[in-house]
DRENMIKE-411819 format. One record per residue: x, y, z of N, C-alpha, C in turn. Coordinates in steps of 0.1 Angstrom, whole numbers, plus 5000, padded with zeros to 4 digits. Atoms other than C-alpha are relative to their C-alpha. Example, Ala and Ser with C-alpha at 12.3 -4.5 7.8 and 13.67 -1.06 7.14 Angstrom:
% residues 2
500949885000512349555078500950125000/499149895000513749895071499250115008/
***
This chain:
% residues 604
500549964986840823953265498850094998/501249925000837424093269499950105012/500249904990836424393289499549945013/500750074988834224173311500949925008/499150094993837123953320500850095010/499349914990838724263337499150035011/500949944991835624353356499649905010/500350114990835824103384499350055012/500749944988834124333409498750064994/501249955006831124393386498949985011/501050004990828224493410500450055013/499349954987830524603438499850144999/500249855000829124963441499750055014/500249944987829025183470498650055002/501349944996825825283489500350125008/499649884994826125643497498850055009/501249964992822925643518500350065014/499649944988824825743549500150154998/499949865002825226073532498650054995/501349975005822126103510499549884991/500550115007819925853493500150024984/499949985014820226013458500050154998/500149865003820226353440498850065004/501249944997816626403447499549985014/500350024986816826313484499450135006/500649884993814526573502500950055011/499149954989817126583530501050104995/499149905005819326783507499450135001/500649875000816927063503499950055016/500249964985816227053541501350035006/498749974994819927043550500550144995/499649885006820627333526499350125007/500849904992817927543543500550025013/499549984986819327473577501450065000/498749945001822827563565499950154999/500349865002821527893553499650085012/500549944987819727963585501250015011/498850004990822727863607501150104996/498949915004825228053586499750145001/500549874998823228363586500050045014/500249974986822628343623501550015006/498650004996826428263629500750134996/499449885004827528563609499550135009/500749894992824928793628500750015014/499550014986826228663662501550035002/498649994996830028673657500850104990/499249925008831028903629500450135007/499449884994833229183643500449985015/499950024986833329013678501249925001/498950094997836028753673501350085000/498749935001838828993662500350095012/499749914988838429213694500749915010/499350084991839628913714499450025014/500649974988837129003741499149885004/500750114996835328673741500749925011/499350094990836028433770500449874992/499650135006837728103761498849924998/501250095002834427923766499150064989/500849955011832628163743500649984987/499350045013835228123716499849864997/500250145003834927753719498649984996/501350025004831227773715499950044986/500149955013831627973684500749904990/499450085009834027723669499249874999/500950115002831627433677498950024991/500949975010829027603658500450014986/499350005013831327673629500349864995/499950145003832127303629498749934995/501350065003828527213628499650034986/500349955014827927423597500949934990/499150075010831027293580499749864998/500250145001830126933587498849984990/501150015010826726983568500450034986/499649975012828427153540500949904994/499150105004831126893538499449874995/500950125004828526613537499550024987/500749985012826726763508501250014989/498849995010830126843489500549864998/499550135002831326493496499149914992/501050075008828226343482500150024986/499949965014828426533451501249964994/498750045004832026463447500149854997/500150145002831526093451499249964987/500850045013828726083425500850044988/499249955011830926273401501149914996/498950095002833826043406499549874994/500650135005831625743399499650014986/500649985014830125903367500250154997/499749875003831726213353499550044986/500449975013830026193319498550024999/501449984999826326213329499750155003/500249854998825026573325499350035014/500849974988822626553354500949995013/499050014988825426443378501050115000/499049895000827826703365499350135004/500849874996825126973369499850005016/500050004985824626853405501350035007/498749974994828226853412500450154999/499649865002828727203398499150095009/500749924991825827333418500449985015/499450034986827227173450501250085002/498849935000830527333442499850155002/500349864999829027673437499450045014/500649984987826927643469501150005011/498950014989829927533490500950124999/499249875002831827833476499350125007/500849894994829028063487500050005014/500050024985828827933522501450045005/498749984996832627943524500250165000/499949854999832528313515499350065012/500749944989829928383540500749985014/499450024986831828223569501550035000/498649985001835228333557500550115010/499649904990835228623582500549945013/499650064986835628383612501449975001/498650044999839028253605500850134998/499349885001840128593592500150095012/500049924988839028763624501049935011/499050064990841028503645501350054998/498749955003844028623626500250145006/500049854995843228983639500050005015/500049994985842928883676501450055005/498749944994845529083696500849895006/499050104996848628883706499749955013/500250034985847928893744498849915001/501350084999844328753738500249874994/499850135007845528483713500849915008/499150094990848128363738499149955010/501050044989845328353765499249884994/500850105005843228143742500849864999/499250135003846027893732500449945013/499750064988846827843769498849965008/501250034993843227793779499649865000/500450145000842127443790498649994993/501250025008838627513775500249984985/499750015014840227553741501149904996/498950105003842627263744499849934987/500450085012840827063717500250074987/499949915012841127353693501450084999/498849935000844627463700500849984987/499450035013846027293669499350074988/500849935010843227443648500550155000/499649874999844127793660501450024996/498749995005847827733655500150004986/499850025014847327613621499650134992/500449885006845427933611501050105001/499049894998848028163626501249984991/498850025009850728003605499850074987/500249945013849128163575499750155001/500449874997848728503590500750104989/499349915009851328683567499649974986/500450045014849728503536498550024997/501449985001846128593542499650144997/500449875005844328883525498750055009/501149944994841529113537498749914994/501150085002838028953536499550014985/500549985013836829113504500949954990/499150065010839929013486500049844999/500150154999839628653499498749954992/501350045007836028643486500150014985/499849985014837028773452500849884995/499250125004839728493449499149885000/500850124999837228233461499049994989/501050005010834528333437500649984987/499450015014836828363407500549854998/499550135001838228013415498949904992/501050085008834827873401500150004986/499749995014835628003367501449994996/498550005002839427973372500549865002/499350134999841427693386499049885001/500950114998838427483397499449954987/500550045014836927493362500949934992/499050075008840127393346500349865005/499850134994840527103370498849914994/501150075004837026993362500049974985/499950035015837627023324501149904998/498950125001840826803328499349885003/500750134995838726543347499049954989/500950045009836026543321500549954987/499350035011838226533291500749865001/499350124997840326253307499149895000/501050114998837226043316499449964986/500650035013835926063280501049954989/499150065009839125953263499949854998/500050145003839125623246501349954993/498650055005842325413238499749884991/500250115008842025193208501049895000/499150114999843624853209499449884992/500350125007843624563185500249885007/500050134993842824233201499349894993/500750105007841923913182499450064988/500349945013841924113150498850095000/501149904999839324353163500550125009/499649884993839824703174498950045011/501049964989838224783208500650125007/499549884993838325103228499949975015/500050024985839225103265500250145006/499749874993839225373291501449995006/498650004995842425473309500349895010/499850114990842025223338500249874993/499850135007841524943314501249994992/498850015009844325023290501349995009/498850024991846825073319500249875007/499850144994845924743334500549914990/499350085010846824583301501450034999/498749975000849924783300500949955010/499250044988851124693334499949855002/500150144995849924333338499849904990/500350105009849224163305501349914997/498950095002851523863298500650024986/499749985013851623943261500850134998/499249885001854624183256499650094988/500449925012853424283221498750085004/501249934997850024373235500350135010/499549884991851724583263500550114992/499449915009853724753237498950084992/501149945008850624823216499250095009/500849934990848724953246500850135003/499249894997851725193254499850104988/500049915011851625323219498650064997/501349945000847925373220499850115009/500049894991848325583251500750124995/499149895006851025783234499250074989/500649945012848925833202498850095005/501149924995845825953222500550135006/499649894993847726183244500750104991/499249915009849926323216498950094992/501049935007846726413197499450115009/500749904991845326603228501050085008/498949934992848626743240499850145001/500149854999847927103232498950045009/501049974992844727103250500449995015/499550024987846326953281501050095005/498949904997849327183279499350135003/500649884996846927473279499450005014/500650014986845127353310501050015010/498950004990848327283329500650135001/499449855000849827623318499150085007/501049914992846727793331500149975015/500150044986846727603364501450055007/498749974994850527663370500250155001/499949855000850228033361499050055011/501049964989847128063384500749995013/499350024987849327923412501050125002/499049904999852028183404499350135005/500749874997849428473406499650005014/500550024986847928333438501250025011/498749984992851628303453500450155002/499649865001852328653443499150085009/500949934992849228783459500149985015/500050054985849728593491501450015005/498749984994853428673494500849875003/499250134998854728313492501350024992/498649985005858528313485500349904988/499750105011858527993464498849914998/501250065003856027773448499549895010/500450104992856027493473499650045015/500249954987855727713504498749975005/501350024994852027703508499749855003/500250154998852027313505500749965012/499150054989854827273530499350065013/500649954988852927503555498749925004/501250084997849727303551500349875005/499650144997851426973553501050005013/499249994987853527093584501449934999/498650035002856827013569500950114995/499249885005859827233561500749964988/499450035013861627273529501349925001/498750064998864927153543499849845001/500450154998863326813553499649944986/500550045013861726773519501349994990/498850005009864926863501501049885003/499150104995866926623522499449864996/500650125005864426343513500249984986/500050025015864326413476501549984996/498550025003868226433474500349865003/499750134996868526113493499449894990/500750105010866025923470500750014988/499349995013867626063439501349935000/498550054998871125953452499949855000/500250145000869625603454499349944989/500650055012868225573420500749874995/499350135005870825303414499449885005/500850124996868625063434499049964990/501050035011865925093408500849944988/499350045012868525063380500549865002/499550134997870124753396498949894998/501150105001866824573398499649994985/500450015013865924653362501049944991/498950075008869324543349499949845003/500250144997868724213367498849954992/501350055007865124183352500449994985/499650005014866624263317500849874997/499150115002869223983321499049885001/500850124999866423733331499249994988/500949995012864223833302500849994987/499250005013867123863277499550114991/500549905008865624173264500350155006/499949864996866124553265498650045005/501249964994863424703287499550144996/500549875003861024983279498850025010/501149974991858025143297499049905001/501150115000855624863287500649875008/499550114991858024633308500250045014/499749944987858124853339499349925010/500750074989855524663358499749854997/500350135005855424333339500649915009/499550114991856024003357501149944994/498750055005859423833353499749874993/500350135007858023483344498549994996/501450015004854923523324499449864998/500450135003854723153317499449935013/500450054988854123103355498550055002/501449954999850423113362499850115011/500249894991849523443378498649995007/501350014993846823433404499050114996/501049905002843623613395499149995013/500849994987841823723426498650054997/501349955000838123733427499850115011/500049904990836924023447499749945014/500350074988835623783474501449955006/498750054995839123623476500950115005/499249884995840823963478499650055014/500649964987838524063506500449925011/499650094989839223753526501550005003/498549984998843023783521500350125008/499749874993843024143533499549995014/500550014986840824073563500849915009/499250104993843023783573501350065004/498749934996846223993571499750115010/500249904989844624273591499749945013/500150074987843524033617501249965007/498850044995846923903622500850135006/499449884994848124263628499250055012/500849934990845224393648498549964999/501450025001841624293656499250134996/500649875002840824663654500050034985/500049995016842024683617499049914993/500950105007840124373608498550055002/501349974998836924493624499650124993/500449885009836924833607499949964986/500150045015837824693573498949924996/501250095003835024443575498850094999/501149905002832624733580499950054986/500149955013833524863547499649914989/500550115008832924533529498549985003/501450034996829724463548498950114997/501049895001828124803545500050064985/500049955014828924863508500550145000/499449875000831225163514501250004990/498850015010833525053485499349994986/500550015014832925103448501349944992/498850075006835224853429499949964986/500250055015833624773395500450114990/499649915010834824923363498650054993/501249945007832225153346500450124992/499749895009832025413320499850135008/500049874993832825763332500650015014/499450014985834325643365501550054999/498649965000837525803375501049885001/498950105001840725603369500650005014/499250014988842925483398499149975012/500750034988841725473434500150115009/499949904989841025703464499149965011/501050014989839425713498499650145005/500549884995837226003508499649995014/500350014986837126063545498650055004/501349924996833826273544500150075013/500049934988833126383579499949905013/500050094988833426233615498849935002/501450074996829626163619499649914990/500450095010829525963587501149895000/498950095001832125723573500750024987/499349975012834825723546499449904989/500350085011834125583512501349974991/498850055008836625393488499549994986/500250035014836725403450501349944995/498850075006838925163432499549944987/500350075012839024993398500549865000/499550134998839324623405499949904989/499950095012840524383378500649865003/499750134996841624093398501649975001/498650024998845524143398500450025014/499449994988847724113427500150155005/499849864998848424493424498650055004/501249954996844624553427499649965015/500250054986844524353460500750105009/499249914991847324573474499450144999/500649885001845624883461498750015008/501250004990842424793479500450015014/499449994986844524733511500450135003/499549864998846125073505498950095003/501249924997842725243504499349975012/500550034988841425053532500950065012/499149944990844525183552499550145002/500549865000843325533544498650005009/501450014995839725423554500149985015/499950034986840825283587500550125008/499449884994842925593595498750105002/501249915000839725803587499049965010/501150054991837425583607500550025014/499549974987839725593637500150145005/500049864997840025963634498750075003/501449964997836225993638499950045015/500049964985837026043676500250165001/499749855000838126393666498850074995/500949925006835926683658500450044986/499849985014835726803622501450074998/498849925002838627063625501349935003/498850084997841026793639499849864993/500450135006839626513616501049964989/499350045011841626513584501550025002/498549994998845426423588500650074989/499349945010847926633570500549904990/499850095011848826483536501249915002/499050104998852226333544499849885009/500450104990850926153574498949914996/501150085005847826043556500349864993/499550115007849925793537500549885008/499350114993851325593565499149885003/500850114997848425373573499749934987/500250065012847725303536501249914996/498850085004851225193528500349895009/499850114990851525003560499149894997/500950125003848524793551500549934987/499550075012850024733516501149905005/498950094995853124583535499449885007/500650124994850924363556499449904991/500550105009849124213527501049944991/498950065008852224173506500749895007/499250114992854123973534499149885001/501050114998850923753538500149914987/500050075012850923663501501449944997/498750045003854623633498500449885008/499650114991855223413528499249864998/500850135002852523163518500249954986/499750055013854023123484501349925000/498850094999856622833479500649984987/499350025012857322823442500950114998/498949905002860523003434499650114990/500249905010859423163402498750095004/501149914995856123283418500450105010/499449914990858123433446500750114993/499349905008860223603420499150114995/501049915006857223743403499450095011/500549924989855723863436501050105005/499149914995858824023449500350114990/499749915011859624183416498850094998/501249915000856024323415500050095011/500049914989856424463449501150114999/498949915002859724623442499650114989/500449905011858224783410499050095006/501049914994855424923431500750105009/499349914992857825063456500850114993/499449905008859825223429499050104995/500949905004856725383416499550095011/500549924989855725503450501150105005/499049914996859125643461500850074989/499249955010861325693430499350084990/500849935012858725773404499350135006/500649884994856826013428501050115003/498949904998860126173437500450074987/499749935012860826233401498950094995/501149915003857326373397500150135007/499849874993858026613424501050094995/498949925007861326733408499550064987/500649955012859526763375499050115002/501049904998856626963389500650125005/499349884996859027193407500750084988/499449945011860827243375499050084990/501149945007857527323357499750145005/500449884992856627593382501150114998/498949905001860127743380500150054986/499949955014860127743342498950104996/501149915003856727893340500150145005/499749864994857728183363501050074992/498949935007860828243343499850034986/500150005014859828193308498650044995/501449995004856028223307499449884995/500850125004853727983289501049904993/499150105004855427653282499349924988/500550075011855127453250499849855003/500250154998854027093246501349935001/498650055001857727013238500750025014/499349974987858927173271499349925011/500650094990856326983292500549864997/499750145003857226663274501549975002/498650034998861026683272500550005015/499649994986861326783308499549885007/500550124994859126493318500949884998/499150115004861426253300501450025009/498849964993864426433316500149965014/500150034987863326373350499649865004/500450144998861826023347501149904997/499050105004864625853329501049965010/498950034990867325883356499749895011/500450094990865325663380500249864995/499850135006865825373356501449974996/498650025005869425443345500149914988/499750095012870725183321499049885000/500850124998868124933333498749994991/501350005007865025053314500150134993/500049885008864725293285498550054997/501249945003861725523282500050044984/500049975015860725543245499650154998/500349865004860225873227498550035003/501449964997856425843230499750025014/500349994986856625823268500050155005/499849874995857426183270498650085001/501349944999853626263266499249955012/500850074989852626063296499850105013/500349914988852726373320498650044999/501449975000849226423308499249925009/500750094992848026123328500150035014/499849994987849326243361499050115006/501149924996846126393376500650105012/499649934989848026513407500650144995/499449885005849826783386498850114998/501149915003846426943379499150025013/500849994987844526873412500750075012/499449964987847026933439501550044997/498649945002850227143439500949925009/498950074993853226923450499649895009/500550114991851126653466500849884997/499350135003853326383450501149975010/498950034992856226423474499549935013/500550064987853926293503500049854997/500050145003853925953486501349945004/498650034997857725923489500150005015/499949984986857426053524499449905008/500850104994854725823534500649864999/499450145000856425503520501249995008/498850014992859725583536499749995015/500450014987858025653569499449865004/500650134998856025333566500949895000/499050104999859025133559500749995014/499350004987860625243591499049945011/501050054990857325183611499749854999/500250155001856924833597501149935006/498950064993860324763609499850005016/500349984986859324883643498949895005/501150104998856224653642500649865001/499350135000858424353633500849985013/499150014987860724433663499150005013/500749974987858124543689498649935001/501350084999854824353680498950095006/501249944994851824443702500250145005/499649874993853624733720499950114988/500149905011853924903686498650024994/501450005005850424813674499250095008/500949914992848724973703500450154999/499749865001850725293701499750064985/500349965013850325303663498450044998/501349985000846525283666499650135007/500349884993846425553692500550134992/499449885008848525793669498950024988/501149985011845925713640498850065005/501249934995843125823662500150155002/499749864997844726163667499650094988/500349915012843826283632501050104998/499049885000845326633630499950085011/500249934987844726723666501250055005/498749954996848426763672500950024988/499149975011851226883650500749884995/499550115006852826643626501349955006/498850044993856226643643499749935013/500350064988854626553675499449874999/500550145003852726263660501149914997/498950095004855926133645500949965012/499150054988857826153678499349905009/500850104991854925953695500449864993/499750135006856125673670501649975000/498650014998859825723680500850014986/499349975014860925853645500350145000/499649865001862826163638500450024985/499749975015862526293602501050104998/499049895002864926573609501549944999/498650065002867926333610500349974986/499750025012869726323579500049854995/499950155003870125933581498649945000/501350064999866425883585499649954986/500650045014865725883548500849894994/499250115004868525643542499449875006/500650104993867025423568498749954993/501350025007863625443550500249934987/499750075012865325303519500749875002/499450134997867025013536499249874997/500850125004864224773531500049964985/499950025014864424823494501349914996/498850085003868024703494499949875005/500150144996867024403514499149924991/500950075010864224323490500949964988/499250035012866724353461501049885002/499150114996869224123479499249874998/500850124999866423873484499649974985/500350035015865323913447501249944992/498850065007868823843434500449875004/499850134994869223553457499049894992/500950105007866023393442500349984986/499950015014866923473406501349924997/498850085002870323313410499749864997/500450145001868522983412499449984986/500750025013866923043378500950044988/499249965011869723203358501049904995/
***
C-alpha cells in the first residue's frame, strides 16, 4: 500500500479567504489597528462604569454590542491563525504567525477583561433589573453564564497575571505536545521496504487494513514510537494536570471537573449517572467482540478492534466525490435545509480533506464567528469510516451555520450539546449505506463497523473520562506521576469495556499519549458519550415523528447557546435528569447487536 493510495482527497484543501487571503493579507494589519483603537476607546468609555449598575438596560446593551464587535474581529484573526497551524504545524513561518496571533489575542483579552469582571460586581438589585429587562433579552443567557462563575473569579490584576502566564505555561505545553506529535513518524515495513507514516496514516492502517499481520505491525510501531517518547509526554501531561490543580485551588473549585461542568451547563450527578450506566453496560461491547472472535476463530487484540469481520469481502473505497454525493443525498432525505448548507461547504471549499505533512490528525470543525462560516478539517482516505467522519464534521458545520442567526456571545453551543448534530448526521449516513446493501456479509461488515464506532464514542470515551478523572485525583494526592502510573492506569480503565471479548496487549498501555483531548481540554471526553446517547434518543424521535421532529430540531440548532442547555433539551422532549434516560440512550446498541447476531447466524 502506497501513501498515495490513502490520499484519495488530494487537492481538496480549504479556502480561508472568507477570513483572510493569507499571512501577508494587508487586511490583517488593518483589522489589528482597528481592534486596538476600538478596544482602547471601549476601555475609556466603560471602565469603572459597568460595576456601578447605573447604566440603563439600553446603555448596557450598547456596551455588550461593542464588546461583541471587538471580540468578533479578534476571533476571526485567531481562527485564521489556528486553522493555518492545524493544516501545517511544522513550518516555522506559520508557527511564528500562530504564536504572534495567540499573544495578541491574549493581550486584547487582558485589556477587555475588566468588562465581564465588572458585570460580576454589579449590585444584586441592578443585575436583577438587567436580567428582567426586555432590552437585554438577547443577552440574558450571556449575563447568567458569567454570574455562575462569580465565586470562582479573581480580581482583574490577578486574572491578567494568570492570562499572561498561560502563554508560557499551559498554552505553551499544549503547543509543544501538538508540534512533537505532528513530527512523529511511525516506521512500517511494507513490500520489504520500511516507510514512515504520520499518525493519521498509521492509524488508518491499524483500523482498516485487511492484512491482520500489517495491522499488528502498525500497532507495534505505534507502541515503539510512543514508548521511546513516553517520558517527554508524561512530563507535558504532568505539567498540564498540575497546572489545572493550581488554577482550581486559586479559583476555589472543589473538584477537578467542576469548572468543566459549569461551562457545559451540566451537573456532577447527571454525569455520574451517565458514566455509571455506561460502565454497567460494558457487557454489550464484550458480547459483540466475543461474537466477532467466534466468527474469526481468533483471540482479538487492539489491532482487531476496528477491523472488518469478513476481509475477503470487497470493501468499498469511496472517492471524495462519491462520499460527497452519498452524504448530500442522505441529508436531502432528512431535510433540504441540511442538504443546502452541507452543499455550501463542498462548493465553497470550506473543507480540507487531503493528507499532508504537518497536518493535525483526526478531524474537527471550527465554527469561527457568525459573520463568516465554519471550516472543516479531516484526513480522508476513502474508508467508510472517513465518510461517516466527514458527515460527523458536517453535522457540526450545519449546527454552526444555523447558529449564525445568533450574535457572537450566543453563537457557540456548549460542548455536550455541540455533539448532537454531528452524531445525528452519522446516523443518517450509516442508515443510508446499510439499507442500500443487500449482501449479507457486507451488511455484517457495515453493522460491525458501526457498532465498533459507537463503542469508541460511548464506551471508550467513558473509559477515557474515568481515566482522566483518576489522573487528576492521583496527581493531587501523590504529586508527579511516572510513565508507569500513566500507562498502567490507562490499561486498567480501558480493558473493562472489552471484557473477555478483546485483550489489550502490554504495548497498548502507552497509547494514552495519542489522546489529544487529555492535553487540550479538561474532561471534554464525557461530552462524546453524552452526545451519542442523546443523539440515539433523538434519532428515535425522528423515526417516530418525521417532519414534526425535523422542524423542531432545526429550530433548536439555530438557538446556539442563547438559552440554557436544559431548556434546549426540553424543547426536544428529552429529560436527561431521569435515571432511565441513559439506559434508553443505550437501547439502540442492544438492537444493533441483536441484528448483528441474527445476520452472523446465517454465516456461522
